[in-house]
N, C-alpha and C positions, 0 to 999 in steps of 0.2 A: 866898241864900234857897233853901229846899228845896221843890220843887213835886212833889206826888204826883198821879198819873193812874191811874184805874181803868179797865181794859178787860177784858171777859171775866171770867176768874177770876184775872187777873194784875194786878200793880201795877207801874207804871213810875215811878221816882223820877228827877228831874232837878235838879241843883244849878245854880242861876242865879247867876253871878258878876257884880257890877256892872261895866259896860263904859264906856269913855270916851264922851262925847256923840257924837263923830263916828261911833261904831259902834252908836248906839242902834237904828237901823233893823234891823241884823243881829240884835240881841238879841231883838226881837219875832219874827223869823223862826225863830230857834233854839228859842224856847220853844213856838211854835205847831207846830213839826215833831215835838215829843215824842209826842203822841197818834198821829200818822201812822206814825212809825217803830215804835211799840209795836204798833200794829195789824198792821203788815206782819210783824213777828216772830211775833206770836201766830197769824196765819193762814198762815204759811209752809207750803208743801207737803212739808215734811220736819220731823223732830223737832228741837226746840231746848229745852234745859233748863239750869238753872244749879244747881250744887251748891256749898254753902259749909259748911265744918265738918263734912263727911260727911253733910249733909242736903240734900234737894232743896228749893231756895229758890224756884224758878219753873219753870213748864213752859208750853209753848204748846199750842194746840188739837190739833195732830197727836199729841203725846204722850198727851194725855187720851184720844183716840179709839183709839190704837194700842197704847200700852204699859201702860195702867192695868190692874191685876189685879182679880180679882173682888171683893176686899175693899175696893176703892177706893183702893188705895195704889200708888205708883210708886217703886221703889227706886233709880231712877237707873241709874248704870253697873253697879251690882250686879245689876240685873235681866237682864244679858246675860252670855253666855259666848262666849269666842273659839272660832271654828271651827278646823279643822286648820291647821297651819303654812302659810305662804305657798307656793304652788306654784312661783312664779318670783320671782327677786330683783326688788325694786322694786314688787311688787304691793301693793294696798291690803289692810289687815287687815280681816277680815270677822267680824262677831259675829251671834249669834242670841239671841232671848229664851229664858231658861230655862223660862219658863212660856208656851207658845205660846198666843197669843190668836186668837180667831176673825177670819178675814179679814186677819190680819196677814202682812206679807211674811215670807218664810222667812229672809232674811239682811239685815244692815244694815252699812253702812260708817260707822264712827263716828270722828269727829275731835274733839279738845278744844283749848281755848285758855284760858289762865289770865289773869285780870285782877284788878283790885282788889276786885271783888265776889265773887270765887270762881273757879270753873272752868265755862266755858260748853261744852256738848257739842252737837254737830251729828250727827244720825243720818239717813242717806239709805238708801233702798231699794237693796239690793245683790244682789237675787235673781239678776239676769242675770249680775252679776260672779261670784257664787258658782257658778252653773251653768257659766260659762266656765272657771273654775279647775278645777272637777270634770271637765269635758270634757278639759282639758289634762292632768290627772292620769291619766285613763283612756287618753289618747293616748300618754303617756309609758310607762304600763304595757304597752300594746300593743307599742310599739317595743321595750321591754326584753324582752318575751317573744319577739318576732321575732328580735332580735339574739342572744338567749341561745344559739341553736343554730348561729350562724355561726362558722366557724373563724377569721375575721378579727377582730382586736382593735379595738374601737371606743371612742373617747373624745370626748365632746362637752363643750366649754368654753363658758360663757356670756360676756357682754360684760364681766363683772367678772373674767374669767380664772379662774373656779372650775369644777371638774369637776362637771357636772350629770348626765351619763349615761355608763354604761360597761357592757360585757357581760362574761361569764365568760372569754371568750377573751383579753381584755386582761389579766386577772389572771394567767392561766396562761402566756401568751407572754412577758410582761415580768416575771414573778415578783413581782407586787405583791399584797399581802394585800388581800382583798376588804373587810375592815373598815376598812383605811386608805383605800381608794378611796371607801368610803361616807361618809367624813368630808369629802368634797368639797374635796380639796387644790387649791391654786392651780396654775397652769401652771408657775410657777417651782419650787414644791415637787415637782411631778410630774417635771420634768426632773432635778432634783437627786437624786430617788430612783432614777431610771433610771441615772444616772451611778454612784451608789453600788452598784447591783446589777450593774454591768457590762453593761447593756443599751443602751449607746451606744458607737459605734466609738471606739477609742482607738488611737493618739493622735488627738486632735481638739481644735480650738479651741472649747472648750465655751461661751465667751462669745459667739462668733459664732453657734453653734447656738441658744443661748437667744434671741439677738436675732432670728434667723430665725423662730422659733416665735412670738415676741411680735409680730412684724410680720404673721405669718400670722393670728394671733388678732385683731389690730386691723384687718385688712382691707387692709394695705399691699401684700400680694401680690395680683397679678391672675391669674386663671386658677387652674390646679391646681398645688399644690406636691407634688413627688414626688422622693424620693431613696431609694437603697438603702443600708442599714446592714449592713456586714460586721462582725459582732461577734467579740470574742476567742474565743468558744466555737465559732466556725465557722459559726454560724447566720447567715443573711442575711434581714433584714427589709426589706420595701418599705414605706416610710412615705409616706402620701398625705394631703394636707390640703386642705380647702376653707374659705375664709373665709366667714362669714355676712354678708349685706348690712348688718345692724344690729349688727355686732360679734360676737365669739365665733368659734369654729372647730370643725370636726369633723375628727378625726384617725383614720386607719385604719392598723393595723399588720398586715401580711400576711407570714407565714413563707413565703419563696420559696426556701428552702434546697434542697429537692428539685428544684424546677424549674430553679434555677441549676445544680445538679449535672448534671442531664440535658442542659441546653444546653451546658455545658462538655464533657461527654462527646461530644455530637453534633459540636461544633466540632473536637474531637480526632480523631474518626473522619473528618471531612471533610479535615482536614490530612493524615491518613495516606493517604486515597484519592488526594488530589492528589499526594502524594509518590510513590505507586506509579505514577500516570499519568506523572509526570515521568521516571521511570526507563525508560519504554518507548521503544523505537527507532521505533515507528510513530507517525505524526501522529494525534492525537486531538483532538476538540472536543466541547463540550456546549452545546446550545441549550435555552433555557427555553421555557415554554409560550407566551410572548409573541413568540417568534421571535428572541430576542437571544442572542448568543454570550456565555455566562457563564464558559467555561473553554476554554483551548487550551494545550497543552504546548509546550515549546521545539522539539520535532521538527516540530510544525505550523508554527511560524514559519519554520523552516529550509526546509521543503518548499515553502511558498507565498511565501517571500521577504517576510515581513511582521513586524510586532511586535504582533499582536492579543492575544498572551498578557499583555501589560502595558498594554493600552489602558485609559484612564481611563473613557471612555464606552463601554458595550457596543455593538459594531456589530450591525446587524440581519442577518437571513439574506439579505436582498437585497444588502447590501454584501458579505457573504462570498461569495455565489454569483457576483458580478461578479469578485471576485478569482480564483475558480476558473476562470471563463470566460477570463480574461486569461492564465492559466498553463496552459491545456489546449487541445487540439485541439477543434474544434466538436463538440458532442454535445447531444442533447435532454434529457440527464439533469438538468441544473440546474433546468429548469422543474419537473420531477417532484420534485426535491429540495425546492424552495421550497414546493410544494403539500403535501408530506408534513409539513414542519415546522409549517405553519399548520393542518393537519387535526387536529382534536381528537377525532375518532371513533376507534373501535378500529383499531389499526394493528399491523403485523407487520414483522419485520426483512426487509430486502431489500438486494441488492448490485448494483453496476454496475461495468463496466470502463471506465476512462478513460485517456487518454494525455496525459502531461505534454508541454509544448512541447519539452522536451529529448529526447523519445523514450521516456521511461520508462513502462512499463505499470503502472497502479495499480488496485488493487481497493478500491472504496469500499463500506464496510459501514455501513448506517444502521439503528439499533436504537432503538425506543421504550423509555424507562425510566420510573421513578416520577415522579409529579407532572406528567405531560405533557411531560417533557423528552425530548430526543433525543440519542443518543450516536453520533458519527461517527468512523470509523476509516479511515485511508488506508494500505494496505499495498502495498509494491512486489511485483509479480508476477515471479518469476524474477530473473535477474541484471539489475541496473540500477545507474546511477551512485550514488555516495554523496550524502547530502543536501547536502554542500558543493558538489558538482559541479552538482546541480540548481539550487542558488541562483545559482551563477556563470553558468549558461546563460541566466538571465533578464536 
């Protein structure tokens, strides 16, 4: 039996199927609930309408008050137009009325569901959602404008492992076409393109590298991911990554070729300096700003009968001055020496005469050098025993 119910401007139809006697009481409850359910749908605080065969078959009160045009018609889904593309993956699709109505929300989130009667549409006020997405777009535009002038290449991948943000430096450093990056390649495609461009160190276990980046993107890494890539071209890139709490990752590509070359040159100069100091017959030592012995040549070890030049843990100036006291006749110089090492004010070179326990006269020259360091030299005054004899006498 087909039962028709009229409420508002809508009609609700219910098909009543004969039920077994044992379920008779349920039948009455089902039929009596028809008007109640219809009234609930009609007075819902959001839009509901049904379309069948391209025509609007039923609308609720919200649609009548919000979507009806001045001529008294409602065109259904055709009355709406989709706003700009989704700002982020997974976001709801937002629509707006083509003909803006007075006091109507600016945007709606519309979902649809097909059934035997046609297609049921549900429209909710999405003004806040649209404003949020617009704010997100403005934020991304601000970030892009900020990153545009940075010399460091920036690549941001979302939780689907697609590139969502990059700056011009990324394109120039890694030789990737901007239009290709704009197509939002996946992280796997991104790494494959880097390998094809020679922007990844070779030889390299590419499968392992790709797995590292996948784990970084998924948040498997904890803390900061950092590695230096020495490319076949001679360039050196420092790659830094940070996983996002909800998936995705931000990758930074910094060209450190110049810095690495400067550091290599500095280390080469240090090695040359140490080689020159090793060739001296005089005992020399260098103390840092913290009062630690950072360098001593072989002549120093021979003079003071020690192995401080190869010590794993740097001895302090107190330890070294005790060694001097042990191998020299009593003198107040060592207290002055310790105070000079620890004094960070303006200092000038000074000398002192000391006597080794073997009787050799030594001239100690103490000179401040760069970075708060102190250079010490011990030179024999006049004829004196050879270093081997000085060592044997102790």
